[in-house]
C-alpha positions in Angstrom: 0.0 -0.3 -0.1 1.7 2.8 -0.8 3.3 5.3 1.9 2.0 3.1 4.5 4.3 1.6 6.5 7.0 2.9 9.1 5.9 5.4 11.5 2.9 5.4 13.8 0.7 7.4 11.8 1.4 5.7 8.8 0.8 2.6 10.6 -3.2 4.3 12.5 -4.0 5.3 9.1 -3.5 1.5 7.9 -5.6 -0.2 10.5 -7.9 2.6 9.7 -8.2 1.7 6.6 -8.4 -2.6 6.7 -10.6 -1.4 9.5 -12.9 0.0 8.1 -12.9 -2.4 5.0 -13.2 -5.1 7.4 -16.8 -3.8 8.4 -17.9 -2.4 5.4 -17.4 -6.0 3.8 -19.7 -8.0 6.3 -16.2 -9.7 8.1 -16.8 -7.6 11.5 -19.5 -7.2 14.2 -22.4 -6.4 11.3 -23.2 -9.1 9.1 -25.8 -10.2 6.9 -28.8 -12.2 7.7 -28.5 -14.8 5.0 -26.6 -15.8 2.1 -27.9 -14.3 -0.3 -28.1 -10.8 1.8 -24.4 -10.9 2.0 -24.0 -10.9 -1.9 -26.4 -8.0 -2.5 -24.5 -6.3 -0.5 -20.8 -6.9 -1.9 -22.8 -6.8 -5.7 -20.2 -9.4 -7.0 -18.2 -11.2 -5.7 -15.1 -13.2 -7.3 -16.2 -17.0 -7.3 -13.8 -18.9 -10.0 -13.7 -21.8 -7.0 -16.9 -22.9 -5.4 -16.6 -24.5 -2.8 -14.4 -21.8 -1.1 -16.7 -19.1 -2.6 -19.6 -20.1 -0.3 -17.3 -20.2 2.6 -16.5 -16.5 2.0 -20.7 -16.1 1.7 -21.0 -18.2 5.2 -18.4 -16.5 7.1 -20.2 -12.8 6.7 -24.0 -14.6 7.6 -25.0 -14.2 11.2 -24.1 -17.2 13.1 -23.0 -20.2 12.2 -23.9 -21.0 8.8 -23.4 -24.4 7.3 -22.1 -25.5 3.7 -25.8 -26.9 2.3 -27.3 -24.0 3.6 -25.3 -21.8 1.3 -25.8 -24.5 -1.3 -29.5 -24.6 -1.7 -29.6 -20.6 -1.6 -27.4 -21.1 -4.6 -29.1 -23.9 -6.0 -32.8 -21.6 -5.4 -31.7 -18.9 -7.6 -31.3 -17.2 -4.7 -27.1 -15.7 -5.9 -26.2 -17.0 -9.4 -22.7 -17.8 -10.7 -21.7 -16.2 -13.9 -19.2 -14.1 -15.9 -19.6 -10.1 -15.4 -17.0 -7.2 -14.4 -14.0 -9.3 -15.1 -14.0 -12.5 -17.2 -13.9 -14.8 -14.1 -16.9 -16.3 -12.1 -18.8 -14.2 -10.2 -21.4 -14.5 -7.4 -24.5 -11.7 -8.0 -27.4 -11.4 -6.7 -30.3 -12.4 -9.1 -31.8 -8.7 -9.2 -28.3 -7.5 -10.6 -27.6 -9.4 -13.0 -29.5 -7.5 -15.9 -27.8 -4.2 -14.8 -24.1 -5.9 -14.4 -24.7 -7.0 -17.1 -24.8 -4.4 -19.0 -22.0 -2.2 -17.6 -19.9 -5.2 -18.2 -21.2 -7.2 -20.4 -19.7 -5.5 -23.3 -16.0 -5.2 -21.9 -16.0 -8.9 -21.7 -16.8 -10.5 -23.9 -15.0 -7.2 -25.9 -11.7 -9.3 -24.5 -13.0 -12.4 -25.8 -13.0 -11.4 -29.0 -9.2 -12.6 -29.8 -9.9 -16.0 -28.6 -12.8 -16.4 -30.4 -10.6 -16.0 -33.4 -7.8 -18.1 -32.2 -10.6 -21.4 -32.0 -12.8 -20.9 -34.7 -15.9 -18.9 -33.6 -16.7 -16.3 -35.7 -20.2 -14.5 -35.1 -22.2 -17.4 -37.3 -21.2 -20.0 -35.6 -21.5 -18.3 -31.5 -25.1 -17.0 -32.8 -25.8 -20.8 -33.8 -24.3 -22.3 -30.6 -26.0 -19.7 -28.8 -29.9 -21.1 -30.4 -28.8 -24.6 -29.0 -27.6 -23.7 -26.2 -31.2 -22.2 -25.4 -32.8 -25.2 -27.1 -31.2 -27.4 -24.6 -31.6 -25.5 -21.3 -35.3 -24.7 -21.6 -36.8 -27.5 -20.5 -34.9 -27.1 -17.5 -30.9 -27.3 -15.7 -28.4 -29.0 -18.5 -24.4 -30.0 -16.7 -22.2 -29.4 -19.1 -21.5 -32.0 -20.6 -25.6 -32.4 -21.7 -24.9 -29.1 -23.5 -21.6 -30.2 -25.4 -23.4 -33.9 -26.1 -26.0 -31.2 -28.1 -23.5 -28.8 -29.0 -21.7 -32.0 -30.7 -24.9 -33.5 -32.3 -25.7 -29.9 -34.3 -21.7 -30.8 -35.4 -20.3 -27.5 -33.6 -16.8 -28.9 -32.1 -16.9 -28.2 -29.0 -12.8 -29.6 -28.6 -10.7 -27.7 -26.7 -11.2 -24.5 -25.2 -14.7 -24.1 -28.1 -17.3 -25.0 -25.2 -15.6 -22.9 -22.5 -16.1 -19.3 -24.6 -19.6 -21.3 -26.2 -21.1 -21.3 -23.0 -19.7 -17.8 -21.8 -20.5 -16.0 -25.3 -24.3 -17.4 -24.1 -24.0 -16.0 -20.5 -22.6 -12.4 -21.5 -25.3 -12.5 -24.1 -27.8 -13.3 -21.5 -28.8 -17.0 -22.8 -27.5 -18.8 -20.0 -26.8 -18.2 -16.0 -26.3 -20.7 -13.5 -28.8 -23.4 -12.5 -28.5 -25.9 -9.9 -25.9 -27.7 -8.5 -26.4 -31.9 -10.0 -24.0 -33.4 -7.0 -20.8 -31.8 -7.6 -21.5 -30.8 -10.4 -22.6 -27.2 -12.3 -25.4 -27.1 -14.2 -26.7 -23.8 -17.0 -30.0 -22.8 -16.5 -32.2 -21.3 -19.4 -31.4 -17.2 -18.1 -35.2 -15.3 -17.9 -36.6 -18.4 -16.2 -34.0 -17.6 -13.4 -33.3 -13.8 -13.4 -36.1 -11.4 -12.4 -35.9 -7.0 -14.3 -34.0 -6.4 -11.8 -33.5 -2.9 -11.2 -32.9 0.2 -14.3 -30.9 3.1 -14.1 -31.0 5.9 -16.3 -28.1 7.8 -18.7 -25.4 6.9 -17.0 -27.2 5.5 -13.5 -25.4 1.7 -14.5 -21.1 3.4 -14.1 -23.3 5.5 -10.7 -24.5 2.8 -9.2 -21.5 0.3 -10.0 -19.2 3.2 -8.4 -21.4 3.8 -5.4 -22.1 0.0 -4.7 -17.9 -0.8 -5.0 -17.3 2.5 -3.0 -19.8 2.0 0.2 -18.8 -1.4 0.7 -15.1 -1.3 -0.2 -14.2 1.6 0.6 -11.8 3.3 1.5 -10.1 2.7 -2.2 -8.5 4.1 -4.7 -10.0 4.7 -8.8 -7.0 2.2 -9.6 -8.4 -0.2 -7.2 -11.9 0.6 -8.4 -11.0 0.3 -12.1 -9.3 -3.6 -11.5 -12.3 -4.5 -10.0 -14.5 -3.5 -12.2 -13.0 -4.5 -14.7 -13.7 -0.7 -17.0 -10.6 1.1 -18.0 -9.0 4.2 -17.0 -11.5 6.9 -18.3 -14.5 5.0 -18.0 -13.8 4.0 -14.2 -13.2 8.0 -13.9 -16.6 8.5 -15.7 -18.3 6.1 -12.9 -16.6 7.7 -10.3 -16.9 11.5 -11.0 -21.0 9.7 -11.4 -21.5 9.4 -8.1 -18.6 11.3 -6.5 -21.4 13.5 -4.3 -22.5 10.5 -2.6 -19.1 10.1 -1.1 -16.2 11.2 0.6 -12.2 11.4 0.3 -9.3 11.5 2.3 -5.8 11.7 1.6 -3.0 9.6 3.0 0.0 10.0 1.4 -1.0 11.6 -1.4 -3.2 9.2 -2.5 -7.4 10.0 -2.6 -8.8 7.8 -1.1 -12.6 7.3 -1.6 -15.2 5.9 1.0 -19.0 6.5 2.0 -19.7 9.5 3.8 -19.0 7.9 7.6 -23.2 7.8 8.3 -24.0 5.2 6.2 -21.4 2.6 7.3 -20.6 3.6 10.8 -17.3 1.2 12.3 -18.9 0.8 15.5 -16.0 2.0 18.3 -13.9 -0.5 19.9 -15.2 -2.4 16.4 -11.7 -5.4 16.8 -11.0 -7.0 13.9 -10.2 -10.6 14.7 -9.0 -13.3 13.5 -10.2 -14.6 10.3 -10.0 -17.7 7.7 -10.1 -16.1 3.8 -10.3 -17.7 1.1 -7.2 -16.9 -1.7 -10.0 -15.0 -3.8 -12.0 -13.5 -0.5 -13.5 -9.7 -1.7 -11.1 -8.1 0.7 -7.4 -8.8 -1.3 -8.7 -9.6 -5.2 -11.0 -6.2 -4.2 -8.1 -4.3 -4.9 -4.5 -4.1 -6.4 -2.8 -0.3 -6.0 -3.8 -0.4 -2.0 -4.1 -4.4 -1.8 -0.3 -4.3 0.8 -2.8 -2.8 3.3 -2.9 -6.4 4.5 1.0 -7.0 5.4 2.1 -7.2 8.4 5.5 -6.3 8.2 8.3 -8.2 8.6 6.3 -11.3 5.9 7.4 -11.4 2.3 4.9 -14.3 1.1 2.2 -13.3 -1.6 -1.5 -12.5 -0.8 -2.2 -14.3 -4.3 -0.8 -17.1 -5.3 0.8 -20.4 -3.5 3.6 -20.5 -1.2 4.5 -24.1 -0.5 1.1 -25.5 -0.8 -0.3 -22.7 1.3 -2.8 -20.2 -0.8 -4.7 -19.0 1.9 -4.8 -16.5 3.3 -4.7 -16.1 7.6 -5.6 -12.8 8.3 -5.4 -11.5 12.4 -6.0 -7.9 13.4 -6.2 -6.8 10.0 -3.4 -8.4 9.0 -1.6 -10.6 6.9 0.6 -13.4 9.5 0.5 -16.5 7.5 -1.8 -19.0 5.1 -4.2 -22.1 5.4 -5.1 -25.3 3.5 -7.2 -28.0 4.2 -8.3 -31.6 2.8 -10.4 -35.0 3.2 -9.6 -37.7 4.8 -10.5 -41.2 5.9 -10.6 -39.3 9.0 -12.6 -35.7 7.8 -11.4 -32.8 7.2 -8.1 -32.0 8.2 -7.1 -27.4 8.3 -3.9 -26.3 8.5 -2.4 -23.1 9.3 1.0 -22.0 9.5 2.2 -19.1 10.9 4.8 -16.3 9.7 5.8 -15.1 13.3 4.3 -16.4 16.9 0.9 -15.4 17.9 -0.4 -14.0 21.8 -2.4 -15.5 23.4 -5.6 -13.8 22.6 -4.1 -13.8 18.7 -4.5 -17.9 18.8 -7.4 -18.3 20.4 -8.8 -16.5 17.7 -7.8 -18.1 14.8 -8.3 -21.6 17.4 -12.6 -20.1 16.4 -12.1 -19.0 13.4 -10.9 -22.9 12.3 -14.0 -23.9 14.3 -16.3 -21.8 12.4 -14.6 -22.8 9.1 -14.9 -26.7 10.2 -18.6 -26.6 11.2 -19.2 -24.7 7.6 -17.9 -27.5 6.0 -19.6 -30.1 8.1 -16.5 -32.4 8.9 
């Protein structure tokens, strides 16, 4: 995080930024009442690893929440999984799906053009694949394998990465979205049956809404952070911020401007503890930022916030600082969760990590 290390004042500023982010991202005392409440509040949650993304939702809900409970909300369509913002999976509320696709779908689609060309997917063939996919899911949700078989029967090759990009195109053009799980298999469902009309914003309203949602749930954050998270280019991100700026406040820290909702919109309870958290590696507290992601780094640590470190890649956060990593795996004896920290913990912090592990194990049902 630019300039936020060294002096006592800078450390205080860093802790203030992280404390606000933890609170706004529902990792403090205030949490949502339901899984769909979490996703609706955060607008979009990166979710390419479904099992761990479910944990990111569960740890933001009130009380113990199991993987089964979050999966049930997902299966019922109370929140969905699709490609928005950036060319990766995200959870979104069903009521937000249409406007998020309007604001980000064309940009993700434009980024895929080179892949379409390299895979021999012309506009005509993508139109044909959309028709076949729509017909295949018209009677109900279908798995990836079932959709591939239908495309192959119509002589639309799904070899290599062609199926992946056919399905992404169908998502980005409002043909399909996620359906319920079938065992461990994801399915695709007809978009119009699963996605309500939702909100409408006039003019640049979609851009303004996206900026407001970001800075009110991820702030304090910078314009560059927002540009990264939203997938908007620098000029469009600047336009979106300008559209929402009258609803936001800003502060300069070491020459860097941070934007957030005014305190009355997201007040942090006095003395709120930062606590201990087991975060999955793509948690929004990590991937929502690029310029200021390093605010989480504890002094003296040099392992990555994103990426694998000697077999570990998920993050242990204590008092708002990255202090280590965790991993888990299932064996005949159940679920094993292993934590590695870079420095000794106080008794209080060690107890906090133990409680975080207990909550994760309860979530996993092991």
